[in-house]
PyMOL commands that place a pseudoatom at each C-alpha (Angstrom):
pseudoatom trace, name=CA, resn=MET, resi=1, chain=A, elem=C, hetatm=0, pos=[-0.082, 0.154, 0.187]
pseudoatom trace, name=CA, resn=SER, resi=2, chain=A, elem=C, hetatm=0, pos=[1.580, 3.243, -0.643]
pseudoatom trace, name=CA, resn=PHE, resi=3, chain=A, elem=C, hetatm=0, pos=[0.593, 6.936, 0.479]
pseudoatom trace, name=CA, resn=TYR, resi=4, chain=A, elem=C, hetatm=0, pos=[0.402, 10.216, -0.168]
pseudoatom trace, name=CA, resn=TYR, resi=5, chain=A, elem=C, hetatm=0, pos=[0.486, 12.357, 3.055]
pseudoatom trace, name=CA, resn=GLY, resi=6, chain=A, elem=C, hetatm=0, pos=[-1.156, 15.597, 2.518]
pseudoatom trace, name=CA, resn=TYR, resi=7, chain=A, elem=C, hetatm=0, pos=[-1.628, 18.288, 5.558]
pseudoatom trace, name=CA, resn=CYS, resi=8, chain=A, elem=C, hetatm=0, pos=[-5.077, 19.795, 5.054]
pseudoatom trace, name=CA, resn=ASN, resi=9, chain=A, elem=C, hetatm=0, pos=[-8.149, 19.988, 6.900]
pseudoatom trace, name=CA, resn=THR, resi=10, chain=A, elem=C, hetatm=0, pos=[-10.034, 18.885, 3.278]
pseudoatom trace, name=CA, resn=LEU, resi=11, chain=A, elem=C, hetatm=0, pos=[-9.482, 15.808, 1.876]
pseudoatom trace, name=CA, resn=ALA, resi=12, chain=A, elem=C, hetatm=0, pos=[-11.046, 13.483, -0.169]
pseudoatom trace, name=CA, resn=LEU, resi=13, chain=A, elem=C, hetatm=0, pos=[-9.894, 9.987, 0.125]
pseudoatom trace, name=CA, resn=SER, resi=14, chain=A, elem=C, hetatm=0, pos=[-10.120, 7.664, -2.860]
pseudoatom trace, name=CA, resn=VAL, resi=15, chain=A, elem=C, hetatm=0, pos=[-9.308, 3.702, -2.710]
pseudoatom trace, name=CA, resn=LYS, resi=16, chain=A, elem=C, hetatm=0, pos=[-9.185, 1.872, -6.158]
pseudoatom trace, name=CA, resn=GLU, resi=17, chain=A, elem=C, hetatm=0, pos=[-7.921, -1.726, -6.923]
pseudoatom trace, name=CA, resn=THR, resi=18, chain=A, elem=C, hetatm=0, pos=[-4.811, -2.163, -9.548]
pseudoatom trace, name=CA, resn=SER, resi=19, chain=A, elem=C, hetatm=0, pos=[-4.469, -4.921, -11.916]
pseudoatom trace, name=CA, resn=ASP, resi=20, chain=A, elem=C, hetatm=0, pos=[-2.061, -6.555, -9.761]
pseudoatom trace, name=CA, resn=SER, resi=21, chain=A, elem=C, hetatm=0, pos=[-4.348, -5.943, -6.452]
pseudoatom trace, name=CA, resn=ASP, resi=22, chain=A, elem=C, hetatm=0, pos=[-2.023, -3.286, -5.062]
pseudoatom trace, name=CA, resn=PHE, resi=23, chain=A, elem=C, hetatm=0, pos=[-4.081, -0.814, -3.417]
pseudoatom trace, name=CA, resn=TYR, resi=24, chain=A, elem=C, hetatm=0, pos=[-3.241, 2.782, -3.399]
pseudoatom trace, name=CA, resn=VAL, resi=25, chain=A, elem=C, hetatm=0, pos=[-4.651, 5.354, -1.556]
pseudoatom trace, name=CA, resn=GLN, resi=26, chain=A, elem=C, hetatm=0, pos=[-4.591, 9.271, -2.816]
pseudoatom trace, name=CA, resn=MET, resi=27, chain=A, elem=C, hetatm=0, pos=[-5.756, 12.082, -0.363]
pseudoatom trace, name=CA, resn=LEU, resi=28, chain=A, elem=C, hetatm=0, pos=[-6.581, 14.886, -2.750]
pseudoatom trace, name=CA, resn=VAL, resi=29, chain=A, elem=C, hetatm=0, pos=[-5.897, 17.876, -1.085]
pseudoatom trace, name=CA, resn=LYS, resi=30, chain=A, elem=C, hetatm=0, pos=[-8.910, 20.541, -2.033]
pseudoatom trace, name=CA, resn=ASP, resi=31, chain=A, elem=C, hetatm=0, pos=[-8.560, 24.169, -1.757]
pseudoatom trace, name=CA, resn=CYS, resi=32, chain=A, elem=C, hetatm=0, pos=[-5.870, 24.233, 1.470]
pseudoatom trace, name=CA, resn=ALA, resi=33, chain=A, elem=C, hetatm=0, pos=[-5.041, 28.048, 2.602]
pseudoatom trace, name=CA, resn=ARG, resi=34, chain=A, elem=C, hetatm=0, pos=[-2.633, 26.030, 4.975]
pseudoatom trace, name=CA, resn=TYR, resi=35, chain=A, elem=C, hetatm=0, pos=[-1.840, 22.678, 6.256]
pseudoatom trace, name=CA, resn=ASN, resi=36, chain=A, elem=C, hetatm=0, pos=[-2.121, 20.506, 9.016]
pseudoatom trace, name=CA, resn=SER, resi=37, chain=A, elem=C, hetatm=0, pos=[0.494, 17.737, 9.557]
pseudoatom trace, name=CA, resn=ASP, resi=38, chain=A, elem=C, hetatm=0, pos=[-0.362, 15.020, 11.945]
pseudoatom trace, name=CA, resn=MET, resi=39, chain=A, elem=C, hetatm=0, pos=[3.549, 14.541, 11.964]
pseudoatom trace, name=CA, resn=SER, resi=40, chain=A, elem=C, hetatm=0, pos=[3.964, 17.635, 14.067]
pseudoatom trace, name=CA, resn=LYS, resi=41, chain=A, elem=C, hetatm=0, pos=[3.170, 18.121, 18.134]
pseudoatom trace, name=CA, resn=TYR, resi=42, chain=A, elem=C, hetatm=0, pos=[1.605, 21.382, 16.779]
pseudoatom trace, name=CA, resn=ARG, resi=43, chain=A, elem=C, hetatm=0, pos=[-1.677, 21.451, 15.816]
pseudoatom trace, name=CA, resn=PHE, resi=44, chain=A, elem=C, hetatm=0, pos=[-1.385, 24.445, 13.486]
pseudoatom trace, name=CA, resn=SER, resi=45, chain=A, elem=C, hetatm=0, pos=[1.044, 24.339, 10.263]
pseudoatom trace, name=CA, resn=GLN, resi=46, chain=A, elem=C, hetatm=0, pos=[1.610, 26.974, 7.583]
pseudoatom trace, name=CA, resn=PRO, resi=47, chain=A, elem=C, hetatm=0, pos=[3.811, 26.567, 4.623]
pseudoatom trace, name=CA, resn=VAL, resi=48, chain=A, elem=C, hetatm=0, pos=[6.591, 28.651, 3.604]
pseudoatom trace, name=CA, resn=SER, resi=49, chain=A, elem=C, hetatm=0, pos=[7.921, 28.969, 0.170]
pseudoatom trace, name=CA, resn=VAL, resi=50, chain=A, elem=C, hetatm=0, pos=[11.773, 29.718, -0.331]
pseudoatom trace, name=CA, resn=ARG, resi=51, chain=A, elem=C, hetatm=0, pos=[12.277, 32.717, -2.241]
pseudoatom trace, name=CA, resn=TYR, resi=52, chain=A, elem=C, hetatm=0, pos=[16.176, 33.340, -4.194]
pseudoatom trace, name=CA, resn=SER, resi=53, chain=A, elem=C, hetatm=0, pos=[15.850, 36.639, -2.051]
pseudoatom trace, name=CA, resn=ASP, resi=54, chain=A, elem=C, hetatm=0, pos=[15.768, 34.450, 1.700]
pseudoatom trace, name=CA, resn=LEU, resi=55, chain=A, elem=C, hetatm=0, pos=[19.650, 33.234, 0.253]
pseudoatom trace, name=CA, resn=ASP, resi=56, chain=A, elem=C, hetatm=0, pos=[22.745, 34.373, 2.010]
pseudoatom trace, name=CA, resn=PRO, resi=57, chain=A, elem=C, hetatm=0, pos=[26.174, 33.740, 0.042]
pseudoatom trace, name=CA, resn=GLN, resi=58, chain=A, elem=C, hetatm=0, pos=[26.498, 30.463, 1.388]
pseudoatom trace, name=CA, resn=TRP, resi=59, chain=A, elem=C, hetatm=0, pos=[23.334, 29.433, -0.362]
pseudoatom trace, name=CA, resn=HIS, resi=60, chain=A, elem=C, hetatm=0, pos=[21.388, 28.151, 2.173]
pseudoatom trace, name=CA, resn=VAL, resi=61, chain=A, elem=C, hetatm=0, pos=[18.362, 30.762, 4.160]
pseudoatom trace, name=CA, resn=ASN, resi=62, chain=A, elem=C, hetatm=0, pos=[19.905, 33.229, 5.885]
pseudoatom trace, name=CA, resn=ASN, resi=63, chain=A, elem=C, hetatm=0, pos=[19.151, 33.065, 9.935]
pseudoatom trace, name=CA, resn=ALA, resi=64, chain=A, elem=C, hetatm=0, pos=[17.216, 36.214, 9.910]
pseudoatom trace, name=CA, resn=ARG, resi=65, chain=A, elem=C, hetatm=0, pos=[14.650, 34.573, 7.217]
pseudoatom trace, name=CA, resn=PHE, resi=66, chain=A, elem=C, hetatm=0, pos=[14.045, 32.130, 9.665]
pseudoatom trace, name=CA, resn=LEU, resi=67, chain=A, elem=C, hetatm=0, pos=[12.318, 34.728, 12.149]
pseudoatom trace, name=CA, resn=SER, resi=68, chain=A, elem=C, hetatm=0, pos=[10.237, 36.042, 9.032]
pseudoatom trace, name=CA, resn=PHE, resi=69, chain=A, elem=C, hetatm=0, pos=[9.320, 32.612, 8.076]
pseudoatom trace, name=CA, resn=ILE, resi=70, chain=A, elem=C, hetatm=0, pos=[8.103, 32.032, 12.040]
pseudoatom trace, name=CA, resn=GLU, resi=71, chain=A, elem=C, hetatm=0, pos=[6.170, 35.909, 11.498]
pseudoatom trace, name=CA, resn=HIS, resi=72, chain=A, elem=C, hetatm=0, pos=[4.123, 34.867, 8.574]
pseudoatom trace, name=CA, resn=ALA, resi=73, chain=A, elem=C, hetatm=0, pos=[2.977, 31.632, 10.388]
pseudoatom trace, name=CA, resn=ARG, resi=74, chain=A, elem=C, hetatm=0, pos=[2.231, 33.640, 13.544]
pseudoatom trace, name=CA, resn=MET, resi=75, chain=A, elem=C, hetatm=0, pos=[0.299, 36.106, 12.097]
pseudoatom trace, name=CA, resn=ASN, resi=76, chain=A, elem=C, hetatm=0, pos=[-1.863, 33.504, 10.205]
pseudoatom trace, name=CA, resn=TYR, resi=77, chain=A, elem=C, hetatm=0, pos=[-2.039, 31.461, 13.208]
pseudoatom trace, name=CA, resn=LEU, resi=78, chain=A, elem=C, hetatm=0, pos=[-3.562, 34.586, 15.139]
pseudoatom trace, name=CA, resn=LEU, resi=79, chain=A, elem=C, hetatm=0, pos=[-5.830, 34.767, 11.713]
pseudoatom trace, name=CA, resn=GLU, resi=80, chain=A, elem=C, hetatm=0, pos=[-7.185, 31.691, 12.025]
pseudoatom trace, name=CA, resn=LEU, resi=81, chain=A, elem=C, hetatm=0, pos=[-8.059, 31.799, 15.907]
pseudoatom trace, name=CA, resn=GLY, resi=82, chain=A, elem=C, hetatm=0, pos=[-9.674, 35.237, 15.219]
pseudoatom trace, name=CA, resn=VAL, resi=83, chain=A, elem=C, hetatm=0, pos=[-7.281, 36.856, 17.388]
pseudoatom trace, name=CA, resn=PHE, resi=84, chain=A, elem=C, hetatm=0, pos=[-6.428, 39.511, 14.862]
pseudoatom trace, name=CA, resn=ASP, resi=85, chain=A, elem=C, hetatm=0, pos=[-8.719, 40.476, 12.116]
pseudoatom trace, name=CA, resn=GLY, resi=86, chain=A, elem=C, hetatm=0, pos=[-5.614, 41.322, 9.374]
pseudoatom trace, name=CA, resn=HIS, resi=87, chain=A, elem=C, hetatm=0, pos=[-6.851, 44.941, 9.336]
pseudoatom trace, name=CA, resn=SER, resi=88, chain=A, elem=C, hetatm=0, pos=[-7.089, 46.801, 12.961]
pseudoatom trace, name=CA, resn=PHE, resi=89, chain=A, elem=C, hetatm=0, pos=[-3.496, 46.755, 14.410]
pseudoatom trace, name=CA, resn=TRP, resi=90, chain=A, elem=C, hetatm=0, pos=[-4.479, 48.866, 17.091]
pseudoatom trace, name=CA, resn=ASP, resi=91, chain=A, elem=C, hetatm=0, pos=[-6.820, 46.068, 18.328]
pseudoatom trace, name=CA, resn=LEU, resi=92, chain=A, elem=C, hetatm=0, pos=[-4.058, 43.145, 18.292]
pseudoatom trace, name=CA, resn=PRO, resi=93, chain=A, elem=C, hetatm=0, pos=[-3.677, 42.066, 21.671]
pseudoatom trace, name=CA, resn=LEU, resi=94, chain=A, elem=C, hetatm=0, pos=[-0.266, 40.452, 21.771]
pseudoatom trace, name=CA, resn=ILE, resi=95, chain=A, elem=C, hetatm=0, pos=[3.029, 42.280, 21.073]
pseudoatom trace, name=CA, resn=VAL, resi=96, chain=A, elem=C, hetatm=0, pos=[6.309, 40.149, 20.428]
pseudoatom trace, name=CA, resn=ALA, resi=97, chain=A, elem=C, hetatm=0, pos=[8.469, 40.365, 24.129]
pseudoatom trace, name=CA, resn=ASP, resi=98, chain=A, elem=C, hetatm=0, pos=[11.097, 37.417, 23.318]
pseudoatom trace, name=CA, resn=MET, resi=99, chain=A, elem=C, hetatm=0, pos=[12.768, 35.062, 20.590]
pseudoatom trace, name=CA, resn=HIS, resi=100, chain=A, elem=C, hetatm=0, pos=[14.860, 32.127, 20.929]
pseudoatom trace, name=CA, resn=VAL, resi=101, chain=A, elem=C, hetatm=0, pos=[15.572, 30.359, 17.975]
pseudoatom trace, name=CA, resn=ARG, resi=102, chain=A, elem=C, hetatm=0, pos=[17.453, 27.078, 17.608]
pseudoatom trace, name=CA, resn=PHE, resi=103, chain=A, elem=C, hetatm=0, pos=[19.158, 26.635, 14.381]
pseudoatom trace, name=CA, resn=LEU, resi=104, chain=A, elem=C, hetatm=0, pos=[19.411, 23.067, 13.554]
pseudoatom trace, name=CA, resn=LYS, resi=105, chain=A, elem=C, hetatm=0, pos=[20.005, 22.369, 9.808]
pseudoatom trace, name=CA, resn=PRO, resi=106, chain=A, elem=C, hetatm=0, pos=[20.468, 25.027, 6.945]
pseudoatom trace, name=CA, resn=ILE, resi=107, chain=A, elem=C, hetatm=0, pos=[17.136, 25.332, 4.499]
pseudoatom trace, name=CA, resn=GLU, resi=108, chain=A, elem=C, hetatm=0, pos=[18.464, 25.230, 0.917]
pseudoatom trace, name=CA, resn=MET, resi=109, chain=A, elem=C, hetatm=0, pos=[16.748, 26.737, -2.058]
pseudoatom trace, name=CA, resn=THR, resi=110, chain=A, elem=C, hetatm=0, pos=[14.647, 23.208, -3.115]
pseudoatom trace, name=CA, resn=ASP, resi=111, chain=A, elem=C, hetatm=0, pos=[13.584, 22.604, 0.739]
pseudoatom trace, name=CA, resn=SER, resi=112, chain=A, elem=C, hetatm=0, pos=[9.710, 22.715, 1.542]
pseudoatom trace, name=CA, resn=VAL, resi=113, chain=A, elem=C, hetatm=0, pos=[9.400, 24.105, 4.916]
pseudoatom trace, name=CA, resn=VAL, resi=114, chain=A, elem=C, hetatm=0, pos=[6.395, 23.830, 7.188]
pseudoatom trace, name=CA, resn=VAL, resi=115, chain=A, elem=C, hetatm=0, pos=[6.596, 25.913, 10.543]
pseudoatom trace, name=CA, resn=SER, resi=116, chain=A, elem=C, hetatm=0, pos=[4.394, 24.616, 13.140]
pseudoatom trace, name=CA, resn=MET, resi=117, chain=A, elem=C, hetatm=0, pos=[3.601, 26.422, 16.385]
pseudoatom trace, name=CA, resn=GLY, resi=118, chain=A, elem=C, hetatm=0, pos=[0.769, 26.411, 19.439]
pseudoatom trace, name=CA, resn=VAL, resi=119, chain=A, elem=C, hetatm=0, pos=[0.789, 28.070, 22.643]
pseudoatom trace, name=CA, resn=THR, resi=120, chain=A, elem=C, hetatm=0, pos=[1.934, 25.971, 25.648]
pseudoatom trace, name=CA, resn=ARG, resi=121, chain=A, elem=C, hetatm=0, pos=[1.906, 27.995, 28.329]
pseudoatom trace, name=CA, resn=ILE, resi=122, chain=A, elem=C, hetatm=0, pos=[-0.366, 31.478, 29.472]
pseudoatom trace, name=CA, resn=GLY, resi=123, chain=A, elem=C, hetatm=0, pos=[1.176, 33.451, 32.600]
pseudoatom trace, name=CA, resn=ASN, resi=124, chain=A, elem=C, hetatm=0, pos=[-0.230, 36.811, 33.712]
pseudoatom trace, name=CA, resn=LYS, resi=125, chain=A, elem=C, hetatm=0, pos=[0.654, 38.898, 31.293]
pseudoatom trace, name=CA, resn=SER, resi=126, chain=A, elem=C, hetatm=0, pos=[2.551, 36.960, 28.597]
pseudoatom trace, name=CA, resn=LEU, resi=127, chain=A, elem=C, hetatm=0, pos=[2.522, 33.605, 26.361]
pseudoatom trace, name=CA, resn=LEU, resi=128, chain=A, elem=C, hetatm=0, pos=[4.634, 31.148, 25.264]
pseudoatom trace, name=CA, resn=LEU, resi=129, chain=A, elem=C, hetatm=0, pos=[4.318, 30.242, 21.389]
pseudoatom trace, name=CA, resn=GLU, resi=130, chain=A, elem=C, hetatm=0, pos=[6.520, 27.276, 20.636]
pseudoatom trace, name=CA, resn=CYS, resi=131, chain=A, elem=C, hetatm=0, pos=[7.724, 26.957, 17.024]
pseudoatom trace, name=CA, resn=GLU, resi=132, chain=A, elem=C, hetatm=0, pos=[9.086, 24.089, 14.655]
pseudoatom trace, name=CA, resn=LEU, resi=133, chain=A, elem=C, hetatm=0, pos=[10.497, 24.801, 11.235]
pseudoatom trace, name=CA, resn=ALA, resi=134, chain=A, elem=C, hetatm=0, pos=[10.453, 21.410, 9.355]
pseudoatom trace, name=CA, resn=SER, resi=135, chain=A, elem=C, hetatm=0, pos=[10.360, 19.628, 5.875]
pseudoatom trace, name=CA, resn=GLU, resi=136, chain=A, elem=C, hetatm=0, pos=[6.647, 18.819, 5.131]
pseudoatom trace, name=CA, resn=ASP, resi=137, chain=A, elem=C, hetatm=0, pos=[6.792, 14.973, 5.710]
pseudoatom trace, name=CA, resn=GLY, resi=138, chain=A, elem=C, hetatm=0, pos=[8.442, 16.210, 9.214]
pseudoatom trace, name=CA, resn=SER, resi=139, chain=A, elem=C, hetatm=0, pos=[11.730, 14.226, 8.701]
pseudoatom trace, name=CA, resn=VAL, resi=140, chain=A, elem=C, hetatm=0, pos=[14.093, 17.027, 9.296]
pseudoatom trace, name=CA, resn=VAL, resi=141, chain=A, elem=C, hetatm=0, pos=[13.775, 19.504, 11.552]
pseudoatom trace, name=CA, resn=TYR, resi=142, chain=A, elem=C, hetatm=0, pos=[15.353, 22.917, 10.457]
pseudoatom trace, name=CA, resn=ALA, resi=143, chain=A, elem=C, hetatm=0, pos=[15.113, 24.761, 13.622]
pseudoatom trace, name=CA, resn=THR, resi=144, chain=A, elem=C, hetatm=0, pos=[12.878, 24.940, 17.019]
pseudoatom trace, name=CA, resn=ALA, resi=145, chain=A, elem=C, hetatm=0, pos=[11.699, 28.519, 18.247]
pseudoatom trace, name=CA, resn=GLU, resi=146, chain=A, elem=C, hetatm=0, pos=[10.569, 29.867, 21.547]
pseudoatom trace, name=CA, resn=ASN, resi=147, chain=A, elem=C, hetatm=0, pos=[8.415, 33.083, 21.341]
pseudoatom trace, name=CA, resn=THR, resi=148, chain=A, elem=C, hetatm=0, pos=[7.095, 34.893, 24.545]
pseudoatom trace, name=CA, resn=MET, resi=149, chain=A, elem=C, hetatm=0, pos=[3.979, 37.193, 23.637]
pseudoatom trace, name=CA, resn=VAL, resi=150, chain=A, elem=C, hetatm=0, pos=[3.066, 39.801, 25.924]
pseudoatom trace, name=CA, resn=ALA, resi=151, chain=A, elem=C, hetatm=0, pos=[-0.351, 41.119, 26.137]
pseudoatom trace, name=CA, resn=TYR, resi=152, chain=A, elem=C, hetatm=0, pos=[-0.681, 44.838, 25.023]
pseudoatom trace, name=CA, resn=ASP, resi=153, chain=A, elem=C, hetatm=0, pos=[-2.870, 47.415, 24.633]
pseudoatom trace, name=CA, resn=TYR, resi=154, chain=A, elem=C, hetatm=0, pos=[-0.941, 49.514, 21.622]
pseudoatom trace, name=CA, resn=ARG, resi=155, chain=A, elem=C, hetatm=0, pos=[-3.005, 52.843, 22.549]
pseudoatom trace, name=CA, resn=THR, resi=156, chain=A, elem=C, hetatm=0, pos=[-1.557, 53.317, 25.943]
pseudoatom trace, name=CA, resn=LYS, resi=157, chain=A, elem=C, hetatm=0, pos=[1.567, 51.104, 24.722]
pseudoatom trace, name=CA, resn=THR, resi=158, chain=A, elem=C, hetatm=0, pos=[1.418, 49.341, 28.467]
pseudoatom trace, name=CA, resn=ALA, resi=159, chain=A, elem=C, hetatm=0, pos=[1.383, 45.479, 28.679]
pseudoatom trace, name=CA, resn=ILE, resi=160, chain=A, elem=C, hetatm=0, pos=[-1.672, 44.139, 30.331]
pseudoatom trace, name=CA, resn=PRO, resi=161, chain=A, elem=C, hetatm=0, pos=[-3.278, 41.080, 31.831]
pseudoatom trace, name=CA, resn=VAL, resi=162, chain=A, elem=C, hetatm=0, pos=[-3.821, 38.283, 29.418]
pseudoatom trace, name=CA, resn=SER, resi=163, chain=A, elem=C, hetatm=0, pos=[-7.921, 38.209, 29.260]
pseudoatom trace, name=CA, resn=ASP, resi=164, chain=A, elem=C, hetatm=0, pos=[-9.777, 35.446, 29.915]
pseudoatom trace, name=CA, resn=GLU, resi=165, chain=A, elem=C, hetatm=0, pos=[-11.388, 35.889, 26.611]
pseudoatom trace, name=CA, resn=LEU, resi=166, chain=A, elem=C, hetatm=0, pos=[-7.806, 34.987, 25.132]
pseudoatom trace, name=CA, resn=ARG, resi=167, chain=A, elem=C, hetatm=0, pos=[-7.232, 32.022, 27.460]
pseudoatom trace, name=CA, resn=GLU, resi=168, chain=A, elem=C, hetatm=0, pos=[-10.726, 30.465, 26.257]
pseudoatom trace, name=CA, resn=ILE, resi=169, chain=A, elem=C, hetatm=0, pos=[-9.828, 31.349, 22.551]
pseudoatom trace, name=CA, resn=PHE, resi=170, chain=A, elem=C, hetatm=0, pos=[-6.109, 29.512, 22.636]
pseudoatom trace, name=CA, resn=GLY, resi=171, chain=A, elem=C, hetatm=0, pos=[-7.365, 26.838, 25.314]
pseudoatom trace, name=CA, resn=LYS, resi=172, chain=A, elem=C, hetatm=0, pos=[-10.268, 25.633, 22.664]
pseudoatom trace, name=CA, resn=TYR, resi=173, chain=A, elem=C, hetatm=0, pos=[-8.101, 25.599, 19.924]
pseudoatom trace, name=CA, resn=GLU, resi=174, chain=A, elem=C, hetatm=0, pos=[-4.803, 23.977, 21.584]
pseudoatom trace, name=CA, resn=GLY, resi=175, chain=A, elem=C, hetatm=0, pos=[-7.197, 21.800, 23.403]
pseudoatom trace, name=CA, resn=LYS, resi=176, chain=A, elem=C, hetatm=0, pos=[-5.514, 22.925, 27.078]
pseudoatom trace, name=CA, resn=SER, resi=177, chain=A, elem=C, hetatm=0, pos=[-6.860, 24.523, 29.990]
pseudoatom trace, name=CA, resn=PHE, resi=178, chain=A, elem=C, hetatm=0, pos=[-4.725, 28.123, 30.324]
pseudoatom trace, name=CA, resn=LYS, resi=179, chain=A, elem=C, hetatm=0, pos=[-5.748, 28.607, 33.604]
pseudoatom trace, name=CA, resn=LYS, resi=180, chain=A, elem=C, hetatm=0, pos=[-4.823, 32.348, 35.382]
pseudoatom trace, name=CA, resn=GLU, resi=181, chain=A, elem=C, hetatm=0, pos=[-1.769, 31.879, 37.696]
pseudoatom trace, name=CA, resn=ASP, resi=182, chain=A, elem=C, hetatm=0, pos=[-1.276, 33.073, 41.230]
for i in range(1, 182): cmd.bond("trace and resi %d" % i, "trace and resi %d" % (i + 1))
show_as sticks, trace
zoom trace
């Protein structure tokens, strides 16, 4: 039996028998704006395209571009959860406070890259968003990252407590309980 693994919420499964009695399973991806990989420990995954301009003189993706890949996926994560509408940055309830990236393997021009991420902890005023940059099939991990986000009011330019609404949104999506810390 051979499988084509797709990373998508909407899959059509078709099974057909060939003349030599082998079964082939094809998963047909339909209208996917993003991918979800069962191989990842994170629920959200976003494919990113490696562009020529991402490369440095050593012909691999420059380390600063890893942050751009994560940023692109993070914004799509927040859009998917409805935390951000994509228009009103004044209403975006989070700001990046800290980022740590472990570069494990170079990304080359022809590599397919998927950024997977999820909230793993929520404190009083911050949350931890863990990330992984990997190959489409998950067999190669290019980097892992930890991104601390602070609940923030852009109008007053101050950190604020993480709202119960945000805790509920992230908890429901991630399948976890993010209760307030004492």
